N, C-alpha and C positions, 0 to 999 in steps of 0.2 A: 497222402492227406488231401481230401477233396475241398473244393471251394464250396462253402455253404450257400445254398440257394433255397428259395421258398419251395420249389418243386422237390428238391432233394429232401427237405424236412418233411414235407407231406407224405413222401413215399416211405420214410423210415418206419419200420415195423417195431412195435413194442416188444421187448424181450419178456419171456415168461417170468424171469427172476433177475435180480441184480440190475445193473444199469450199463448203458453203452454211451461212450463219449465220442463225439465227432468234433474235431478241431478244424477251424477255418484256416486255409493256407493263404488267405488274402490279408486277414487282420490277426496278427499274432496274439494269442490269449483268448480270442473270442471262440465260442464253441456251442455245441448242442449236447444236452444230457437227456437221454431217453431212458425212462424207467418203465416198469410194467403198467403204470397208470397215467403218466403224463410226459410231456416234452417241455424242456425249459432251456432258455438261453443262459449261458454262463460266461464268466470272465475269470481267467486264471492269470495270476501275476505273482511277482516275487518282491518281498520287502524284508530287509534285514536278514538276508540269506534264508528266508523261510517262504515256502510256497503257500499261496492262499487261493481259495476259489470262492466266488460269490455268485449268487443267482441274480440275474438281471430281471427275469420275469418268465412266466409261462407262455408258451407259444400261442395258446388260445386266448391270451389276455393282452399281448403286446405284438404289433406287427414286426416282421423281420427287419425292415429297413430302420425302424425306430430303435430296435434292440441293438443293431449294429452301430447306430449313431451314439447311443448311450454308452456302449462299450468304448468307442473312441474317446468320448469325453472323460470317462473314468480313467482310461489309460493316461490321458493328458494330466489329469489331477494327480494321479499316483506318481507321475514323473516330477511333480512339484512338491512331493512329500506327503500327499494326502493318502490315508489308508481307510478305505471304505468299511472294512471290518471293524476297525477301532471306533469309527463314528457310529456304525450300526449298534455296537455294544453300548456306547454312550447313550444313544437314543433309547435303547431297551432299558437301561438302568434308570434313566430319567422318567420313563413311563411306568416304573414299578408300582403296581397298585397295592392297596391295603390287603386285598384278598391274596395276592401272590406273596406279599411279605409275611402274612400270617402263616401260610402253608410252609414257606421256606423256614420260618422260625421253628414251627412245630416239628418239621422233619429233621431239624438239626439237634433237637433235644432227645437223644437216644434213651436216656434214663427216665424220661417223664412218663408217668403212669397214663394209660389210655383214658382213664376217667378225668385226669387233669386236662389232657388235650381236648376232650369233649367239652369240658367246662369253658376253656378258652374260646373254642369255636362258638359255643352258645352265646357267650357274652358279646362277641363281635357281631355275629350274624343276627342276633335279636335286637341289639341296641344301637349298632352302627351299620346296619345293613345298607343304607343309602351311600355310605362312604366306601364300600368294598371295591367298586370299580375305579375309584379316584386314585391318581398317583399320590403316593405318601407325601411327596413334597408339597402337594396342594392343600394338605390339612393344616389349618392355621390355628393360632392361639384363640382367636375369637370363636371359631367353630367349636373348639374343645370346651371353652368356658360356657358357651350357650347350651351345648348338648348336656354337659354335666349338670347344669342348673335345671334343665327341663326333665331329665331323668330323675333328679332328686325330688321333684314336685309330684311325681307319679304316685299312685297307690296301687300296690300289687293285687293280684287276684285273691290273695288270702288276707287282704286288708292290712298289710303292713306298708310302711312308707318306702319310697324308692331310693333313699339316701345310700344304703349299702350297695344297691344295684348300680347307682351312678358312680360311686367310688370304684367298684369292681370292674366296670366296663373301661374306665379311664386308666386303671392300673394295667390292664391287659394291653390297652393301646400304647401306653408308655413303654412297656417291655418290647412290643413288636417294633415300634419306631426306633428304639435304641438299637435293636438288633440290625435293622436296615441301615442305620447310620454307621454302625461299626463295621459292617460287612462291605458296603458299597461306597465308592468315591466317584466324584466327577471333577476332572481337572485338578486332581490332588487334594480335593476338599471332601469332607463327609457328605453323603447324599442329603442328610438332614443336619444342618449346622447347629440348630437349637431345637430340642424336642419341644413341640408346642404344649405338651401336657405340663411342662415345667411352670406354666403360669399358675396352675392350681396350687403349686407349692409356694411360689414367690408371693402370691396374693393371699395365702392361707385360706384357700377356698375348698379344701377337702372337707367333707362332712365329718363331724366328730364321730369317733367310733365308740359305741357303747356295747359292751358285751351283753348278749341276750341273757336275761335272768329267768326266762320262762321255765316253770316246773309245774308238775301236778301236785297240788297241796296234799298233805298227809290225810286230811279229813275227807278228800275226794277220791282217794286211791281205791276204795271199795267200789265206788260208783264207776270209776274208770274200768276196773276189772270186769264188772258185770256188763258194762257196755261192750267191752272187748269180746267177752264170751258169747254175746248175742249175735256177733257177726256170723254170716253164713259160711264164710271161707275159713277153713281150718288152717290153710297156709298163712293167711294174714294173722289169725289169732296167735299161732305159734311164733311167727316172725316178730310181732310186737312184744310178745312175752320175752323172747330171747334178747331183744334190744333193752328192755327194762332190766333184765336180770344179769346182763353182762356189761352194759355201758358201751357196747360196740357202736361204731358209726354205721349208718344204715347200709351203705354200699359194701362195707366189710362183711356185714352179716348176710346180706342177700347172696353173696357169691360163695358161701361156705359149701364145700363139697363133702361127700361122705368120707372121702379119703382124709379129710382134715379132722374127723371126729374119731377119738380113741376111747371107746367105751370101757376097755379094760383098765387103762391108765387114768381114765376120767379126765381127759384134757381136750381142749379145743384149739386148733391151730389156725391162725389167720396168716397165710403166706404173703399176701399183698396188702399193705396198709398205707395210710396217708403219708407217713414219714419214711416209707420204703423199707421198714424193718419187719421181720417176721415177729408175730405176736402170738404167744401161747398162754392160754388161760386154763385154770382148773375148772372142771365141770362139776357142778353141784348135783346131788342126787335128784333134785326136782327137775333140773334142766336135762339130765340124762333121760328121765322118764318122758319128758316132752319130745326129745329127739327120737327116742326109740319108738314112740308112737307113730312116727312118720315112716317107719319101715313096715314092709318091704317097699322099695321105691324103684321105679324103672328109669329114674333120672340120676345123673351123677351129682346133682345139686340137692342140698337139703331142702331148699325152697325153690322148686321148679317154677318156670314161667315161660311165656311165649317169646318168640324171636331169638333171644340170646341164650335161652335155655334156663336162665335163672330169673328170679323175681327182680324186677327193676324199679318200678314205682307203684306201690299199692295205693294209688291215689283215691280210688273209690272207697276202700276200707277206711282210709284216713279221714275222708270227708264224712263218712258215717259216724265215726268216733267223735269228730269235732261237733257234729250236729247234736249227737246224744249228750255230750258233755256241756254244750252251750258256750264254749270258748275256743279260740283258735290256737290250740296248742300245736307245737311243731314236733315232728318226729324226733328231732335232735333233743327235745326236752326230756325224752326218756333217758338219754345219756346223762343229762344234768341231774335227773332224779336219782340215778344209780350213784353218782359221785357225791351228791349232797347227802344221801342216806349214809354212805360210808363215812363222811366227815362227822355226821351227827353221832354215830355210834362209836367214834373214836379210832377208826382205822388210821394207822400211821401215815404220815405225809408221803413217804417214799413208796410204801405199798400201794397207796391210792394212785399215785402217778404211774406206777408200773401196771396196775390194773387198767388204767385209762390209756396205756401205751403212749404216755407223754415222755419226751426226752428228759433225762436226768443229767443236768450239767452242774459242774462245780461252781462256776461263777465266782462270787465273792465269799462263798461258804468256805471257811478255813478248814473244815473237816473233810472237804473234797467229796461232794455228793456223787461224783462220777465213780468213786470207788465202792459205793454201796451196791451190793449184788442182792437182788430179790428174785428167788427162784419160783417156779410154778407152785411147788409145795409150800413155800413161804406164804404165797398168796391164798392158798386154799382156806385157811381158817377165816380170813377176812371175807373171801367170797361167800363162804357159808353164812357168816354173820349178816352180811348185806342181804343175801337171799332170804334168810329167815325173817329179817325185819320187813322187807318188802312184801313177803307173803302174808305176814301178820297184818300189815296195813291194808292189803287187798282183801283180807278175809279168805285167803285161798289155801287149800291143802291139796295134796296129791289126789286124794279121793274126790274132792269137789271138782277139781280140774278134770278128772277123768269123766265125771258125770256130764261136764260141759254145761251149756246154758240151760239144760232142762232142770238143773238144780238151783237155778238162780232166778231171782225176781228183780227186775230193774228198779233202781232206787228212786228215780224221778218220774219217768213217763214210760208208756208202752213203746216197744221198739217200732221204729218207722219202717214198716214192711214195704214201703214204696221204693226203698233204696236197697239194692242187693250188692253186697261186697263181692268184689272179684279181683283177680290179679291183673293189673294193667300192664301192657307191654311198655317197652322203653318209650318215654315221652317223645312225641314228634314235634320238632320245632319248626313253625311256619315262619320263614324268613320274609318279613314284610318291611318294605321301606319305611323308615321312621318319618313321620310327618309332624311338623310343629303345630298343626292346626287341630290335632285330635286330642 
């Protein structure tokens, strides 16, 4: 075992792979670790019958004499009961940032849908971006209260208020901080002893939740259909029609594969839904014609798109429709139109919930709602009735749909030819630090 010297360290050749350990015969535990890319001073010691090794520093960053002095000091501290590894871990936990906590939380949720993880990241990176490098312990109640209020006063790009955004961002923050508090401790206490988001609850500062009531009125359905059919993109036209006539959520519809469509049985299968359950719907004759018109296809997806292979955000087509209609309807309004129409024509409560893929729970219902079984074929008459009524309101038949916009005359104004509908890729989120002055 050689005595480590500066000249010996300088002469040591880097191995092609693995590492070489040289231990000093002058100071027990002090040594040199040589890897393919660097040389580092190390200290090996034993605590509670366990061997430990820590890095003192890289040879190109710390002089040999200083490294040896640091090793002597650490050995003296270890003899007094100090464990550098434990202290290093404590320091790491104390520095745990919001960005690290978010990724640790998301990686721990094995059953969380990728779209949900994307939503969580979006809310933190868009609205709390300047907090990402901060230790989670440094996020205070005052910071939470002020940011929640500022976000609530914003107006979104589609002219809606920021209150739902403010609530959503803070709900994600509360979940992430709770995860960090439950997982990590310092000196026997939770890393975060009191969740700072709790102030919003204690002071009743959460913004009131009002379910959106947006729908396309019956008397404007024909206008909406004509505007839809004037779009240049057949993908967007068929996609919006499918949403209207099935009540599917937009991401559920955009990811449909041809393997999910059974033209013989006339069913549509949604393997991945918001509540994690597989969802099967009856396919009406009209929808079957719409989907068949998309064949043959060189994509596995019914609605192909760039980047991920499927249509992600038809933002341009949506903007064109909003402009033609003259009001800011949301894509989710099409789901409300479907369900509202079903309610109006007398579709039973349980059938409508099944069509919407809402959970059916017993609750306080003495009949036991969870015992009610509604099959795909049970839903078919209701699906046909809703489709017939919506087609009637739109003034649409299979024949007129096949003719497309050539057979239609816009109800209000000429199409805006300056805007061309296209399938947009997955939205890109620009993570910009939030400023209170903008």
